[in-house]
VOGU-3710 file (C-alpha; in Angstrom, 3 decimals, decimal comma):
1> xxxxxxxxxx> 10,745/206,576/37,886  9,323/203,634/39,761  9,055/199,807/38,664  6,554/200,171/36,168  8,395/202,996/34,306  11,913/201,223/34,530  9,785/197,906/32,645  8,883/200,697/29,429  11,397/202,079/29,285  13,874/199,374/29,062
11> xxxxxxxxxx> 10,866/197,471/26,966  10,637/200,869/23,852  13,935/201,493/23,866  15,537/197,688/23,292  11,531/196,959/20,815  11,374/194,129/23,060  7,604/192,976/24,582  6,904/194,012/27,925  6,593/190,613/29,251  10,282/190,215/28,964
21> xxxxxxxxxx> 11,557/193,654/29,124  9,850/192,989/32,867  11,180/190,066/33,729  14,238/191,826/32,820  13,893/193,640/35,891  12,580/191,174/37,880  15,459/189,075/37,140  17,790/192,191/37,842  16,437/193,191/40,980  15,708/189,524/42,940
31> xxxxxxxxxx> 19,545/189,032/42,129  20,757/191,942/44,047  18,033/190,954/46,605  19,679/187,555/46,802  23,363/189,530/46,704  22,284/191,222/50,285  20,774/188,349/51,686  23,989/186,320/51,267  25,874/189,710/52,625  27,572/190,774/49,756
41> xxxxxxxxxx> 27,980/194,324/48,444  26,498/195,539/45,037  28,903/198,178/43,485  27,280/199,300/39,619  29,635/201,818/38,319  28,373/205,562/38,223  24,969/204,905/40,254  26,483/203,772/43,828  26,502/200,759/45,943  24,349/199,106/47,733
51> xxxxxxxxxx> 25,616/197,075/51,807  23,925/195,920/54,559  24,409/198,284/57,741  23,807/195,711/61,075  23,017/198,104/63,980  23,517/196,650/67,353  20,887/196,966/70,378  19,850/200,042/71,988  17,226/201,773/74,235  14,898/204,056/72,279
61> xxxxxxxxxx> 11,832/206,039/73,161  8,008/205,054/72,633  7,343/208,640/70,870  3,945/208,467/72,222  4,525/207,759/76,122  8,176/208,891/76,083  9,087/205,472/78,041  12,409/204,028/77,191  11,695/200,489/74,699  14,934/197,912/74,259
71> xxxxxxxxxx> 15,362/197,904/70,412  16,558/194,741/68,785  19,673/194,669/66,667  19,013/194,272/62,934  20,368/194,211/59,266  18,885/197,207/57,250  20,320/197,753/53,429  21,957/200,468/53,022  23,116/203,009/49,118  26,097/205,052/48,976
81> xxxxxxxxxx> 25,479/207,462/46,149  28,622/207,118/43,523  31,145/209,915/41,988  29,877/210,020/39,167  26,192/209,969/40,166  26,949/212,949/42,530  28,865/215,004/40,375  25,966/214,951/38,050  23,157/215,516/39,847  24,733/218,532/41,893
91> x> 26,309/219,952/38,222
//
């Protein structure tokens, strides 16, 4: 499912205009992004949690030439699936 399909399902299931459903979805996503930028953890019961993982500097390899290169430290979002969702998928 992509974002536009989510908006469409929200609009249909809640009988609201598409634009209003789009605003709701955009608000949720931007609020989640803002929380992660602040360093907060997001937990949605039954779905999972989002956190920011910090990776330090390390030496990698250029895949084309094989030369060692220094990789700068970085922060990346990480999603951990929740127990309920995992059990629903695995059966």
